[in-house]
C-alpha positions in Angstrom: 119.9 96.5 81.3 120.1 100.3 81.3 117.2 102.5 82.3 116.6 103.6 78.8 116.4 100.0 77.5 114.0 99.1 80.4 111.9 102.1 79.5 111.8 101.2 75.8 111.0 97.6 76.7 108.1 98.7 78.9 106.8 101.0 76.2 106.9 98.2 73.6 105.2 95.8 75.9 102.4 98.3 76.6 102.0 98.9 72.8 101.6 95.2 72.2 99.1 94.7 75.1 96.9 97.7 74.1 96.9 96.8 70.4 94.2 94.2 71.1 91.7 96.5 72.9 88.1 96.3 71.6 86.8 99.0 69.4 84.4 101.6 70.7 81.6 100.1 68.6 81.7 96.9 70.8 81.1 98.9 73.9 77.8 100.6 72.8 75.7 97.4 72.8 73.0 96.6 75.4 72.5 93.3 77.2 70.7 91.8 80.2 73.5 89.5 81.3 77.0 88.3 80.5 79.8 86.0 81.8 83.3 87.3 81.2 86.7 85.7 81.3 89.3 88.2 82.6 93.0 87.3 82.3 95.2 88.3 85.2 98.8 87.6 86.3 99.8 87.1 89.9 103.3 87.1 88.4 105.1 87.5 85.1 108.6 86.4 84.1 111.7 88.4 83.3 115.2 87.9 82.2 117.0 84.9 80.7 116.4 82.8 83.9 112.6 83.4 83.8 112.7 85.0 87.3 109.2 85.6 88.6 108.1 89.2 89.0 105.3 89.3 91.6 102.2 91.5 90.8 99.3 92.9 92.7 96.0 92.5 90.8 93.0 94.8 90.8 89.9 93.5 89.1 87.7 96.6 88.2 84.0 96.3 87.3 82.3 99.5 86.1 78.6 99.9 85.4 78.5 102.2 82.4 74.7 102.5 82.4 73.5 106.0 83.4 70.1 104.9 84.8 70.0 101.2 85.6 71.6 99.0 88.3 73.4 95.7 87.4 73.8 92.8 89.7 77.1 90.9 90.0 76.3 87.3 90.5 79.8 85.7 90.2 83.3 86.9 90.9 85.5 83.8 91.0 89.3 83.6 90.9 91.1 80.7 89.2 94.8 79.6 89.0 96.8 78.7 85.9 95.6 75.1 86.1 91.9 76.1 86.1 91.5 75.4 89.8 89.0 77.6 91.6 90.9 79.5 94.3 88.4 81.9 95.7 84.7 83.0 95.5 84.6 86.7 96.1 80.7 86.8 96.4 78.5 85.0 98.9 75.4 86.6 97.4 74.7 88.9 94.4 76.0 92.5 94.7 74.2 95.4 93.1 76.2 98.0 91.3 74.3 101.3 90.8 74.3 103.5 87.7 77.8 104.7 86.8 79.2 102.9 89.9 82.4 100.9 90.2 83.8 98.2 92.4 87.1 96.4 92.7 88.5 93.1 94.0 92.1 92.7 95.0 94.7 89.9 94.8 97.7 91.0 96.9 101.2 91.0 95.4 102.2 88.4 98.0 99.4 86.0 96.8 101.2 84.2 94.0 98.8 81.2 94.0 97.2 82.1 90.7 100.3 82.1 88.6 101.0 83.6 85.2 97.8 82.1 83.7 95.3 83.2 86.5 91.9 84.5 85.6 88.6 85.7 86.9 85.1 84.7 85.8 82.7 87.6 86.3 78.9 87.2 85.7 76.4 90.0 85.9 72.7 90.5 85.1 70.1 93.1 84.9 66.3 93.1 84.6 66.3 95.3 81.5 68.9 95.8 78.8 71.7 98.0 80.0 74.9 99.5 78.6 77.6 96.8 78.8 79.9 97.2 81.8 83.6 97.5 81.5 85.5 94.7 83.3 89.3 94.9 83.3 92.3 94.0 85.4 95.2 96.1 86.4 98.5 94.4 87.4 101.2 96.4 89.2 104.5 95.3 90.7 107.7 96.8 91.9 111.1 95.1 92.6 114.3 97.0 93.5 114.2 100.0 91.2 112.0 98.4 88.5 108.3 98.6 88.2 105.8 97.1 85.8 102.1 97.8 85.2 99.6 96.8 82.6 95.9 96.1 82.0 93.8 93.4 80.5 90.1 93.6 79.4 87.5 90.9 80.1 86.3 88.8 77.2 82.6 87.8 76.9 82.3 84.0 77.0 78.5 83.7 77.3 75.4 86.0 77.2 
């Protein structure tokens, strides 16, 4: 595949992925707690032989409230079969106003598979601006690179 074709394929893939992003109106609500499902990919597949392309994963959690702290109560990593692979928190972690944190799955850690996911739960004493929870996947192989993002989906409040 030529570089131009690879570039066009990457551009089309990004357009498809970003087409499903939530509208700005969804982000201006307030809440006191949520549990989110965040899709991630420890690898993706390419070519006719479905060759795995290994990816590093960054889970990013951003407190968008200007004045209040949120408390992260769960950051759990699951594989494609739904098996819990890792608890990232031993106890709740506070995230101050406008602060961010991240959790990493190394590119060499392929345990999660192409259907891996995080469950993230947070809470606050008072209603706060809803945090942004997203994943960033990046991988390089030979002279090819791939990167894309995925947003968390609220599964309970």
